[in-house]
KOLVEXNU-973858 format. One record per atom (N, C-alpha, C): residue number from 1; residue in three letters; atom name; x, y, z. Coordinates in Angstrom, 3 decimals, padded with zeros to 6 digits. Layout:
REM residues N
{pt NUM,ala,CA,{X,Y,Z}},
...
REM end
This chain:
REM residues 153
{pt 1,met,N,{004.846,023.239,-002.507}},
{pt 1,met,CA,{005.644,022.024,-002.350}},
{pt 1,met,C,{006.385,021.168,-003.552}},
{pt 2,leu,N,{007.590,020.738,-003.435}},
{pt 2,leu,CA,{008.110,020.265,-004.535}},
{pt 2,leu,C,{008.005,018.930,-004.487}},
{pt 3,tyr,N,{007.547,017.870,-005.795}},
{pt 3,tyr,CA,{007.497,016.744,-005.975}},
{pt 3,tyr,C,{008.272,016.414,-007.278}},
{pt 4,ile,N,{008.985,015.240,-006.909}},
{pt 4,ile,CA,{009.884,014.336,-007.785}},
{pt 4,ile,C,{009.174,013.211,-008.519}},
{pt 5,val,N,{008.779,013.562,-010.160}},
{pt 5,val,CA,{008.139,012.701,-010.708}},
{pt 5,val,C,{009.070,012.344,-011.856}},
{pt 6,glu,N,{009.246,011.051,-012.268}},
{pt 6,glu,CA,{009.884,010.528,-013.110}},
{pt 6,glu,C,{011.516,011.724,-013.799}},
{pt 7,asn,N,{011.884,011.461,-012.688}},
{pt 7,asn,CA,{013.202,012.056,-012.406}},
{pt 7,asn,C,{012.655,013.683,-012.810}},
{pt 8,asn,N,{011.767,014.131,-013.137}},
{pt 8,asn,CA,{011.436,015.763,-013.201}},
{pt 8,asn,C,{011.093,016.522,-011.667}},
{pt 9,ile,N,{011.473,017.351,-011.509}},
{pt 9,ile,CA,{010.627,018.208,-010.348}},
{pt 9,ile,C,{009.176,019.319,-010.710}},
{pt 10,val,N,{008.668,018.691,-009.991}},
{pt 10,val,CA,{007.378,019.297,-009.994}},
{pt 10,val,C,{006.835,020.198,-009.122}},
{pt 11,gln,N,{006.575,022.019,-009.390}},
{pt 11,gln,CA,{006.034,022.473,-008.464}},
{pt 11,gln,C,{004.695,022.568,-008.047}},
{pt 12,gly,N,{004.327,022.270,-006.888}},
{pt 12,gly,CA,{003.008,022.421,-006.793}},
{pt 12,gly,C,{002.090,020.969,-006.611}},
{pt 13,val,N,{001.293,021.131,-007.205}},
{pt 13,val,CA,{-000.007,019.788,-007.190}},
{pt 13,val,C,{000.687,019.042,-008.284}},
{pt 14,ile,N,{000.518,017.763,-008.188}},
{pt 14,ile,CA,{000.960,017.205,-009.089}},
{pt 14,ile,C,{000.027,016.664,-009.933}},
{pt 15,arg,N,{-000.155,017.107,-011.359}},
{pt 15,arg,CA,{-000.922,016.895,-011.936}},
{pt 15,arg,C,{-001.081,015.689,-013.090}},
{pt 16,leu,N,{-000.576,014.433,-012.845}},
{pt 16,leu,CA,{-000.489,013.348,-013.718}},
{pt 16,leu,C,{-001.785,012.673,-014.025}},
{pt 17,glu,N,{-001.917,011.720,-015.038}},
{pt 17,glu,CA,{-002.871,010.959,-015.465}},
{pt 17,glu,C,{-003.153,009.883,-014.000}},
{pt 18,cys,N,{-002.565,009.873,-013.158}},
{pt 18,cys,CA,{-002.558,008.908,-012.253}},
{pt 18,cys,C,{-003.592,008.970,-011.040}},
{pt 19,leu,N,{-004.612,008.706,-011.040}},
{pt 19,leu,CA,{-005.562,008.248,-010.308}},
{pt 19,leu,C,{-005.699,008.416,-008.645}},
{pt 20,phe,N,{-004.429,008.265,-008.344}},
{pt 20,phe,CA,{-004.237,008.393,-006.517}},
{pt 20,phe,C,{-003.600,009.866,-006.770}},
{pt 21,cys,N,{-002.672,010.385,-007.684}},
{pt 21,cys,CA,{-002.488,011.681,-007.446}},
{pt 21,cys,C,{-003.059,012.601,-007.594}},
{pt 22,lys,N,{-004.385,012.059,-008.516}},
{pt 22,lys,CA,{-005.223,013.521,-008.925}},
{pt 22,lys,C,{-006.505,013.106,-007.024}},
{pt 23,ile,N,{-006.633,012.132,-006.390}},
{pt 23,ile,CA,{-007.023,011.876,-005.043}},
{pt 23,ile,C,{-006.247,012.391,-004.280}},
{pt 24,ala,N,{-004.893,012.642,-004.210}},
{pt 24,ala,CA,{-004.204,013.231,-003.456}},
{pt 24,ala,C,{-004.063,014.554,-003.339}},
{pt 25,ala,N,{-004.462,015.074,-004.536}},
{pt 25,ala,CA,{-004.256,016.495,-005.107}},
{pt 25,ala,C,{-005.881,017.053,-004.765}},
{pt 26,gly,N,{-006.502,016.195,-004.298}},
{pt 26,gly,CA,{-008.233,016.488,-004.254}},
{pt 26,gly,C,{-008.768,017.054,-005.587}},
{pt 27,asp,N,{-008.178,016.415,-006.828}},
{pt 27,asp,CA,{-009.158,016.486,-008.221}},
{pt 27,asp,C,{-009.912,015.976,-007.853}},
{pt 28,val,N,{-009.589,014.541,-007.521}},
{pt 28,val,CA,{-011.019,013.386,-007.769}},
{pt 28,val,C,{-011.470,013.081,-006.293}},
{pt 29,glu,N,{-012.817,013.113,-006.080}},
{pt 29,glu,CA,{-013.255,013.000,-004.865}},
{pt 29,glu,C,{-013.037,011.565,-004.171}},
{pt 30,ser,N,{-013.115,011.300,-003.027}},
{pt 30,ser,CA,{-013.048,009.990,-002.634}},
{pt 30,ser,C,{-013.575,010.360,-001.082}},
{pt 31,his,N,{-013.370,009.258,-000.761}},
{pt 31,his,CA,{-014.458,009.020,000.682}},
{pt 31,his,C,{-013.005,008.721,001.496}},
{pt 32,lys,N,{-012.481,010.084,002.172}},
{pt 32,lys,CA,{-011.360,010.211,002.695}},
{pt 32,lys,C,{-011.165,009.684,004.242}},
{pt 33,ile,N,{-010.613,009.226,004.881}},
{pt 33,ile,CA,{-010.626,008.521,006.046}},
{pt 33,ile,C,{-009.800,008.967,006.956}},
{pt 34,tyr,N,{-008.527,009.415,006.542}},
{pt 34,tyr,CA,{-007.338,009.937,007.407}},
{pt 34,tyr,C,{-006.410,010.857,006.163}},
{pt 35,glu,N,{-005.523,011.783,006.719}},
{pt 35,glu,CA,{-004.814,012.551,006.093}},
{pt 35,glu,C,{-003.424,013.187,006.925}},
{pt 36,asp,N,{-002.687,013.227,006.578}},
{pt 36,asp,CA,{-001.657,013.766,007.113}},
{pt 36,asp,C,{-000.668,014.322,006.410}},
{pt 37,glu,N,{000.728,015.174,006.331}},
{pt 37,glu,CA,{001.379,015.808,005.523}},
{pt 37,glu,C,{002.120,014.966,004.277}},
{pt 38,phe,N,{002.190,013.704,004.931}},
{pt 38,phe,CA,{002.513,012.615,003.619}},
{pt 38,phe,C,{001.689,011.492,002.729}},
{pt 39,ser,N,{000.556,011.736,003.454}},
{pt 39,ser,CA,{-000.028,010.159,003.253}},
{pt 39,ser,C,{-001.926,010.734,003.319}},
{pt 40,ile,N,{-002.594,009.949,002.551}},
{pt 40,ile,CA,{-003.815,010.152,002.767}},
{pt 40,ile,C,{-004.460,008.328,002.844}},
{pt 41,ala,N,{-005.606,008.469,003.218}},
{pt 41,ala,CA,{-006.184,007.168,003.129}},
{pt 41,ala,C,{-007.840,007.306,002.927}},
{pt 42,phe,N,{-008.406,006.491,002.366}},
{pt 42,phe,CA,{-009.590,006.338,001.699}},
{pt 42,phe,C,{-010.707,004.909,001.671}},
{pt 43,ala,N,{-011.612,005.097,001.865}},
{pt 43,ala,CA,{-012.234,003.806,001.254}},
{pt 43,ala,C,{-011.851,003.216,-000.340}},
{pt 44,asp,N,{-011.763,002.063,-000.327}},
{pt 44,asp,CA,{-011.536,001.811,-001.644}},
{pt 44,asp,C,{-013.201,001.275,-001.924}},
{pt 45,val,N,{-013.047,001.892,-003.457}},
{pt 45,val,CA,{-014.542,001.813,-003.883}},
{pt 45,val,C,{-015.069,000.374,-004.391}},
{pt 46,arg,N,{-014.017,-000.147,-004.613}},
{pt 46,arg,CA,{-014.395,-001.914,-004.840}},
{pt 46,arg,C,{-014.128,-002.998,-003.582}},
{pt 47,pro,N,{-014.359,-002.669,-002.536}},
{pt 47,pro,CA,{-013.972,-003.283,-001.515}},
{pt 47,pro,C,{-014.183,-004.913,-001.253}},
{pt 48,ser,N,{-012.975,-005.207,-000.869}},
{pt 48,ser,CA,{-013.400,-006.678,-000.413}},
{pt 48,ser,C,{-013.688,-007.133,000.808}},
{pt 49,ser,N,{-013.809,-006.147,001.855}},
{pt 49,ser,CA,{-014.883,-006.374,002.891}},
{pt 49,ser,C,{-015.025,-005.134,003.229}},
{pt 50,glu,N,{-016.248,-004.990,004.391}},
{pt 50,glu,CA,{-016.514,-003.464,005.000}},
{pt 50,glu,C,{-015.386,-003.008,005.597}},
{pt 51,gly,N,{-014.844,-001.640,004.833}},
{pt 51,gly,CA,{-014.090,-001.110,005.611}},
{pt 51,gly,C,{-012.360,-001.035,005.264}},
{pt 52,his,N,{-012.592,-001.560,003.979}},
{pt 52,his,CA,{-011.421,-001.805,003.238}},
{pt 52,his,C,{-010.912,-000.331,002.864}},
{pt 53,thr,N,{-009.424,-000.089,002.946}},
{pt 53,thr,CA,{-009.184,001.367,002.990}},
{pt 53,thr,C,{-007.827,001.219,002.138}},
{pt 54,ile,N,{-007.577,002.035,001.411}},
{pt 54,ile,CA,{-006.346,002.159,000.953}},
{pt 54,ile,C,{-005.507,003.736,001.608}},
{pt 55,val,N,{-004.496,003.166,001.825}},
{pt 55,val,CA,{-002.963,004.029,002.131}},
{pt 55,val,C,{-002.560,004.480,000.897}},
{pt 56,ile,N,{-002.200,005.802,000.534}},
{pt 56,ile,CA,{-001.123,005.873,-000.246}},
{pt 56,ile,C,{-000.641,007.661,000.149}},
{pt 57,pro,N,{000.914,007.551,-000.410}},
{pt 57,pro,CA,{001.703,008.954,-000.083}},
{pt 57,pro,C,{001.362,009.696,-001.023}},
{pt 58,lys,N,{001.210,011.204,-000.817}},
{pt 58,lys,CA,{000.812,012.256,-001.655}},
{pt 58,lys,C,{001.853,012.264,-002.772}},
{pt 59,lys,N,{002.947,011.877,-002.438}},
{pt 59,lys,CA,{003.978,011.619,-003.516}},
{pt 59,lys,C,{003.877,010.548,-004.503}},
{pt 60,his,N,{004.101,010.913,-005.590}},
{pt 60,his,CA,{004.050,009.690,-006.482}},
{pt 60,his,C,{005.432,008.752,-006.366}},
{pt 61,phe,N,{004.738,007.477,-006.232}},
{pt 61,phe,CA,{005.852,006.359,-006.291}},
{pt 61,phe,C,{005.178,005.352,-007.024}},
{pt 62,ala,N,{006.017,004.530,-007.965}},
{pt 62,ala,CA,{005.441,003.461,-008.870}},
{pt 62,ala,C,{005.127,002.486,-008.167}},
{pt 63,lys,N,{006.407,002.224,-007.308}},
{pt 63,lys,CA,{006.242,001.267,-006.900}},
{pt 63,lys,C,{007.257,001.337,-005.451}},
{pt 64,phe,N,{006.794,000.403,-004.478}},
{pt 64,phe,CA,{007.238,000.371,-003.016}},
{pt 64,phe,C,{008.710,000.635,-003.011}},
{pt 65,thr,N,{009.613,-000.291,-003.591}},
{pt 65,thr,CA,{011.042,-000.413,-003.855}},
{pt 65,thr,C,{011.516,001.268,-004.484}},
{pt 66,glu,N,{010.871,001.682,-004.666}},
{pt 66,glu,CA,{011.274,003.315,-005.403}},
{pt 66,glu,C,{011.193,004.158,-004.211}},
{pt 67,met,N,{010.767,004.066,-003.187}},
{pt 67,met,CA,{010.779,004.699,-001.788}},
{pt 67,met,C,{012.096,005.115,-000.955}},
{pt 68,ser,N,{012.399,006.034,-000.594}},
{pt 68,ser,CA,{013.579,006.149,000.276}},
{pt 68,ser,C,{012.585,005.432,001.559}},
{pt 69,pro,N,{013.893,004.906,003.023}},
{pt 69,pro,CA,{013.120,004.215,003.868}},
{pt 69,pro,C,{012.556,005.269,004.762}},
{pt 70,asp,N,{012.706,006.467,004.677}},
{pt 70,asp,CA,{011.826,007.497,005.252}},
{pt 70,asp,C,{010.855,007.625,004.871}},
{pt 71,asn,N,{010.589,007.594,003.622}},
{pt 71,asn,CA,{009.135,007.965,003.084}},
{pt 71,asn,C,{008.599,006.301,003.455}},
{pt 72,ala,N,{008.851,005.209,003.343}},
{pt 72,ala,CA,{008.356,004.263,003.644}},
{pt 72,ala,C,{007.957,003.962,005.013}},
{pt 73,ala,N,{008.872,004.786,006.289}},
{pt 73,ala,CA,{008.484,004.760,007.736}},
{pt 73,ala,C,{007.666,005.835,007.569}},
{pt 74,ser,N,{007.509,006.833,007.073}},
{pt 74,ser,CA,{006.245,007.441,006.668}},
{pt 74,ser,C,{004.839,007.037,006.161}},
{pt 75,leu,N,{004.839,006.361,005.621}},
{pt 75,leu,CA,{003.739,005.782,005.046}},
{pt 75,leu,C,{002.868,004.601,005.918}},
{pt 76,phe,N,{004.126,003.982,006.414}},
{pt 76,phe,CA,{003.646,003.004,007.372}},
{pt 76,phe,C,{003.023,003.505,008.829}},
{pt 77,ser,N,{003.855,004.554,009.260}},
{pt 77,ser,CA,{003.090,004.909,010.339}},
{pt 77,ser,C,{001.516,005.456,010.350}},
{pt 78,ser,N,{001.523,005.957,009.161}},
{pt 78,ser,CA,{-000.020,006.066,008.340}},
{pt 78,ser,C,{-000.647,004.874,008.234}},
{pt 79,val,N,{-000.459,004.126,008.023}},
{pt 79,val,CA,{-000.988,002.593,007.528}},
{pt 79,val,C,{-001.069,002.223,009.198}},
{pt 80,asn,N,{-000.393,002.311,010.275}},
{pt 80,asn,CA,{-000.503,001.880,011.436}},
{pt 80,asn,C,{-001.695,002.705,012.340}},
{pt 81,arg,N,{-001.669,004.054,012.082}},
{pt 81,arg,CA,{-002.748,004.639,012.617}},
{pt 81,arg,C,{-003.868,004.119,011.810}},
{pt 82,val,N,{-003.979,004.163,010.702}},
{pt 82,val,CA,{-005.128,003.665,010.168}},
{pt 82,val,C,{-005.698,002.525,010.798}},
{pt 83,ala,N,{-004.970,001.445,010.974}},
{pt 83,ala,CA,{-005.322,-000.103,011.072}},
{pt 83,ala,C,{-005.901,-000.011,012.457}},
{pt 84,lys,N,{-005.181,000.696,013.319}},
{pt 84,lys,CA,{-005.851,000.686,014.872}},
{pt 84,lys,C,{-007.198,001.344,014.753}},
{pt 85,ala,N,{-007.464,002.532,014.159}},
{pt 85,ala,CA,{-008.742,003.039,013.932}},
{pt 85,ala,C,{-009.878,002.107,013.427}},
{pt 86,leu,N,{-009.480,001.322,012.224}},
{pt 86,leu,CA,{-010.220,000.175,011.789}},
{pt 86,leu,C,{-010.521,-000.883,012.585}},
{pt 87,glu,N,{-009.679,-001.428,013.422}},
{pt 87,glu,CA,{-009.585,-002.610,014.547}},
{pt 87,glu,C,{-010.634,-001.605,015.856}},
{pt 88,lys,N,{-010.617,-000.667,016.069}},
{pt 88,lys,CA,{-011.556,000.056,016.764}},
{pt 88,lys,C,{-012.899,-000.068,016.284}},
{pt 89,thr,N,{-013.063,000.267,015.211}},
{pt 89,thr,CA,{-014.439,000.903,014.948}},
{pt 89,thr,C,{-015.495,-000.789,014.220}},
{pt 90,phe,N,{-014.320,-001.872,014.024}},
{pt 90,phe,CA,{-015.098,-002.619,013.330}},
{pt 90,phe,C,{-014.933,-003.758,014.177}},
{pt 91,ser,N,{-013.991,-003.631,015.631}},
{pt 91,ser,CA,{-014.105,-004.850,016.557}},
{pt 91,ser,C,{-013.746,-006.211,015.938}},
{pt 92,leu,N,{-012.698,-005.956,014.793}},
{pt 92,leu,CA,{-012.211,-006.959,014.127}},
{pt 92,leu,C,{-011.321,-007.942,014.693}},
{pt 93,ser,N,{-011.197,-009.033,013.959}},
{pt 93,ser,CA,{-010.771,-010.467,014.117}},
{pt 93,ser,C,{-009.239,-010.544,013.635}},
{pt 94,gly,N,{-008.961,-009.797,012.854}},
{pt 94,gly,CA,{-007.855,-009.506,011.999}},
{pt 94,gly,C,{-008.175,-008.475,010.724}},
{pt 95,met,N,{-006.971,-008.636,010.186}},
{pt 95,met,CA,{-006.940,-007.658,009.171}},
{pt 95,met,C,{-005.665,-008.109,008.319}},
{pt 96,asn,N,{-006.038,-008.067,006.895}},
{pt 96,asn,CA,{-004.921,-008.260,006.115}},
{pt 96,asn,C,{-004.398,-006.718,005.726}},
{pt 97,ile,N,{-002.803,-006.585,005.972}},
{pt 97,ile,CA,{-002.294,-005.557,005.216}},
{pt 97,ile,C,{-001.430,-005.818,004.226}},
{pt 98,gly,N,{-001.603,-005.354,003.109}},
{pt 98,gly,CA,{-000.517,-005.747,001.858}},
{pt 98,gly,C,{-000.569,-004.691,001.012}},
{pt 99,ile,N,{000.909,-005.041,-000.104}},
{pt 99,ile,CA,{001.106,-004.453,-001.017}},
{pt 99,ile,C,{001.082,-005.002,-002.184}},
{pt 100,asn,N,{000.259,-004.558,-003.572}},
{pt 100,asn,CA,{000.503,-005.401,-004.722}},
{pt 100,asn,C,{001.436,-004.692,-005.209}},
{pt 101,asn,N,{002.980,-005.024,-005.100}},
{pt 101,asn,CA,{004.520,-004.193,-005.693}},
{pt 101,asn,C,{004.733,-004.864,-007.404}},
{pt 102,gly,N,{003.851,-004.293,-008.162}},
{pt 102,gly,CA,{004.179,-004.400,-009.717}},
{pt 102,gly,C,{003.117,-005.464,-010.222}},
{pt 103,lys,N,{003.082,-005.265,-011.521}},
{pt 103,lys,CA,{002.140,-005.882,-012.742}},
{pt 103,lys,C,{002.018,-007.270,-012.133}},
{pt 104,ala,N,{002.727,-007.817,-011.678}},
{pt 104,ala,CA,{002.924,-009.452,-011.785}},
{pt 104,ala,C,{002.711,-009.624,-010.593}},
{pt 105,ala,N,{002.380,-008.825,-009.918}},
{pt 105,ala,CA,{002.135,-008.835,-008.153}},
{pt 105,ala,C,{000.124,-008.758,-008.042}},
{pt 106,gly,N,{-000.063,-007.807,-009.186}},
{pt 106,gly,CA,{-001.698,-007.270,-009.390}},
{pt 106,gly,C,{-001.399,-005.975,-008.762}},
{pt 107,gln,N,{-000.738,-005.256,-009.042}},
{pt 107,gln,CA,{-000.659,-003.794,-008.730}},
{pt 107,gln,C,{-001.361,-003.467,-010.171}},
{pt 108,glu,N,{-002.585,-002.655,-009.914}},
{pt 108,glu,CA,{-003.330,-002.297,-011.052}},
{pt 108,glu,C,{-003.202,-000.656,-011.312}},
{pt 109,ile,N,{-002.862,000.299,-010.042}},
{pt 109,ile,CA,{-002.533,001.382,-010.578}},
{pt 109,ile,C,{-001.085,001.942,-010.027}},
{pt 110,ala,N,{-000.650,001.912,-010.799}},
{pt 110,ala,CA,{000.891,002.631,-010.534}},
{pt 110,ala,C,{001.415,003.571,-009.483}},
{pt 111,his,N,{000.981,003.544,-008.791}},
{pt 111,his,CA,{000.998,004.708,-007.455}},
{pt 111,his,C,{000.919,003.592,-006.182}},
{pt 112,val,N,{002.220,003.538,-005.508}},
{pt 112,val,CA,{002.302,002.585,-004.062}},
{pt 112,val,C,{001.159,002.862,-003.226}},
{pt 113,his,N,{000.327,001.947,-002.819}},
{pt 113,his,CA,{-000.866,002.147,-001.946}},
{pt 113,his,C,{-000.675,000.395,-001.422}},
{pt 114,val,N,{-001.549,000.736,-000.052}},
{pt 114,val,CA,{-001.679,-000.254,000.956}},
{pt 114,val,C,{-002.745,-000.590,001.159}},
{pt 115,his,N,{-002.847,-001.781,001.192}},
{pt 115,his,CA,{-004.308,-002.362,001.169}},
{pt 115,his,C,{-004.546,-002.388,002.760}},
{pt 116,leu,N,{-005.740,-002.471,003.252}},
{pt 116,leu,CA,{-006.111,-002.947,004.978}},
{pt 116,leu,C,{-007.376,-003.231,004.435}},
{pt 117,ile,N,{-007.290,-004.532,004.668}},
{pt 117,ile,CA,{-008.569,-005.356,004.267}},
{pt 117,ile,C,{-009.012,-006.061,005.860}},
{pt 118,pro,N,{-010.222,-005.230,006.280}},
{pt 118,pro,CA,{-010.676,-006.039,007.507}},
{pt 118,pro,C,{-011.186,-007.399,007.248}},
{pt 119,arg,N,{-010.790,-008.001,008.731}},
{pt 119,arg,CA,{-011.098,-009.669,008.310}},
{pt 119,arg,C,{-011.971,-010.128,009.542}},
{pt 120,arg,N,{-013.287,-010.866,009.532}},
{pt 120,arg,CA,{-013.845,-011.392,010.147}},
{pt 120,arg,C,{-013.889,-013.130,010.428}},
{pt 121,glu,N,{-014.266,-013.641,011.459}},
{pt 121,glu,CA,{-014.187,-015.034,011.498}},
{pt 121,glu,C,{-015.139,-015.499,010.881}},
{pt 122,gly,N,{-014.757,-016.671,009.793}},
{pt 122,gly,CA,{-015.400,-017.182,008.712}},
{pt 122,gly,C,{-015.938,-016.563,007.855}},
{pt 123,asp,N,{-015.165,-015.678,007.536}},
{pt 123,asp,CA,{-015.381,-014.716,006.499}},
{pt 123,asp,C,{-015.138,-015.187,004.753}},
{pt 124,gly,N,{-014.662,-016.121,004.938}},
{pt 124,gly,CA,{-014.434,-017.415,003.464}},
{pt 124,gly,C,{-012.573,-016.701,002.939}},
{pt 125,gly,N,{-012.177,-015.398,003.460}},
{pt 125,gly,CA,{-011.040,-015.117,002.805}},
{pt 125,gly,C,{-009.505,-016.089,003.093}},
{pt 126,gly,N,{-008.530,-016.120,002.788}},
{pt 126,gly,CA,{-007.282,-016.235,003.252}},
{pt 126,gly,C,{-006.663,-015.695,003.785}},
{pt 127,gly,N,{-005.362,-015.821,003.758}},
{pt 127,gly,CA,{-004.054,-015.230,004.251}},
{pt 127,gly,C,{-003.028,-015.086,002.885}},
{pt 128,met,N,{-001.617,-014.735,003.347}},
{pt 128,met,CA,{-000.839,-014.277,002.681}},
{pt 128,met,C,{-000.599,-015.732,001.581}},
{pt 129,lys,N,{-000.434,-016.616,001.838}},
{pt 129,lys,CA,{-000.144,-017.874,001.072}},
{pt 129,lys,C,{-001.418,-018.002,000.284}},
{pt 130,ser,N,{-002.493,-017.847,000.278}},
{pt 130,ser,CA,{-003.841,-018.045,-000.783}},
{pt 130,ser,C,{-003.610,-017.092,-002.048}},
{pt 131,ile,N,{-002.867,-016.157,-001.635}},
{pt 131,ile,CA,{-002.183,-015.349,-002.870}},
{pt 131,ile,C,{-001.727,-015.770,-004.190}},
{pt 132,val,N,{-000.640,-017.009,-003.823}},
{pt 132,val,CA,{-000.017,-017.599,-004.741}},
{pt 132,val,C,{000.869,-018.376,-003.925}},
{pt 133,trp,N,{001.084,-020.102,-004.289}},
{pt 133,trp,CA,{001.017,-020.737,-003.532}},
{pt 133,trp,C,{001.606,-022.110,-004.437}},
{pt 134,thr,N,{003.353,-021.877,-004.643}},
{pt 134,thr,CA,{003.766,-022.814,-005.504}},
{pt 134,thr,C,{004.466,-024.093,-004.954}},
{pt 135,glu,N,{004.668,-023.880,-003.819}},
{pt 135,glu,CA,{005.218,-024.950,-002.773}},
{pt 135,glu,C,{006.709,-025.297,-003.708}},
{pt 136,pro,N,{007.462,-023.895,-003.123}},
{pt 136,pro,CA,{008.998,-024.128,-003.735}},
{pt 136,pro,C,{009.673,-025.336,-002.728}},
{pt 137,pro,N,{010.883,-025.507,-003.346}},
{pt 137,pro,CA,{011.702,-026.545,-002.353}},
{pt 137,pro,C,{011.904,-025.629,-001.235}},
{pt 138,thr,N,{012.300,-026.243,-000.272}},
{pt 138,thr,CA,{012.769,-025.775,000.830}},
{pt 138,thr,C,{014.173,-026.176,001.328}},
{pt 139,asp,N,{015.042,-027.105,000.952}},
{pt 139,asp,CA,{016.245,-027.596,000.940}},
{pt 139,asp,C,{016.995,-026.444,000.619}},
{pt 140,asn,N,{017.153,-025.612,000.211}},
{pt 140,asn,CA,{017.963,-024.005,-000.677}},
{pt 140,asn,C,{017.657,-023.207,000.040}},
{pt 141,leu,N,{017.155,-023.030,001.153}},
{pt 141,leu,CA,{016.521,-021.893,002.105}},
{pt 141,leu,C,{017.668,-020.761,002.058}},
{pt 142,glu,N,{018.971,-021.585,003.112}},
{pt 142,glu,CA,{020.072,-020.758,003.461}},
{pt 142,glu,C,{021.231,-020.494,002.062}},
{pt 143,glu,N,{020.502,-020.943,000.717}},
{pt 143,glu,CA,{021.167,-020.340,-000.265}},
{pt 143,glu,C,{020.508,-018.889,-000.745}},
{pt 144,ile,N,{019.173,-019.349,-000.524}},
{pt 144,ile,CA,{018.190,-018.186,-001.247}},
{pt 144,ile,C,{018.503,-016.543,-000.079}},
{pt 145,ala,N,{018.767,-017.161,001.284}},
{pt 145,ala,CA,{018.833,-016.137,002.514}},
{pt 145,ala,C,{020.275,-015.442,002.023}},
{pt 146,lys,N,{021.145,-016.450,001.280}},
{pt 146,lys,CA,{022.589,-015.677,001.117}},
{pt 146,lys,C,{022.279,-014.538,000.181}},
{pt 147,arg,N,{021.710,-015.040,-001.281}},
{pt 147,arg,CA,{021.926,-014.443,-002.089}},
{pt 147,arg,C,{020.839,-013.000,-002.101}},
{pt 148,ile,N,{020.064,-013.230,-001.287}},
{pt 148,ile,CA,{019.166,-012.282,-000.948}},
{pt 148,ile,C,{020.087,-010.868,-000.306}},
{pt 149,arg,N,{020.606,-011.343,000.942}},
{pt 149,arg,CA,{021.682,-010.683,002.146}},
{pt 149,arg,C,{022.688,-009.805,001.149}},
{pt 150,asp,N,{023.224,-010.578,-000.047}},
{pt 150,asp,CA,{024.213,-010.337,-000.727}},
{pt 150,asp,C,{023.635,-008.662,-001.839}},
{pt 151,asn,N,{022.612,-008.842,-001.938}},
{pt 151,asn,CA,{021.940,-007.618,-002.607}},
{pt 151,asn,C,{021.612,-006.450,-001.392}},
{pt 152,phe,N,{021.763,-006.247,-000.826}},
{pt 152,phe,CA,{021.298,-004.993,000.391}},
{pt 152,phe,C,{022.220,-004.161,-000.133}},
{pt 153,asp,N,{021.803,-002.616,-000.460}},
{pt 153,asp,CA,{022.719,-001.605,-000.265}},
{pt 153,asp,C,{023.268,-000.895,000.923}},
REM end
């Protein structure tokens, strides 16, 4: 198998100083939950709730925005399968599914990973707006939407 890592082609298993690459390669043990050709899911060793699972692509991407649309679709296909298994296993009331994309967003390991955090009524956690809440102005939403639209490739 070929991997592209920092613009270099690497034959075989990735052997980097990346914890998640080592887990994907089988060099570091994990509590594996799911695996397919593209991704692997395992229990978070510092869970926010029972069943907290991480899904990663086997191939190294530091940030989600480095992934091609096809790679992102493959990753989220796996996320969807794992989320359904978590709901069935724990009879969940809800689940947070998210990516910390970059250091400012709280990404601790520079390898794309999706957190699936099972939620239960009254567990004390919050939704996405509990991550950061700055209450920006809303009178310029169309201007912001246009600026974003202008930057699609």
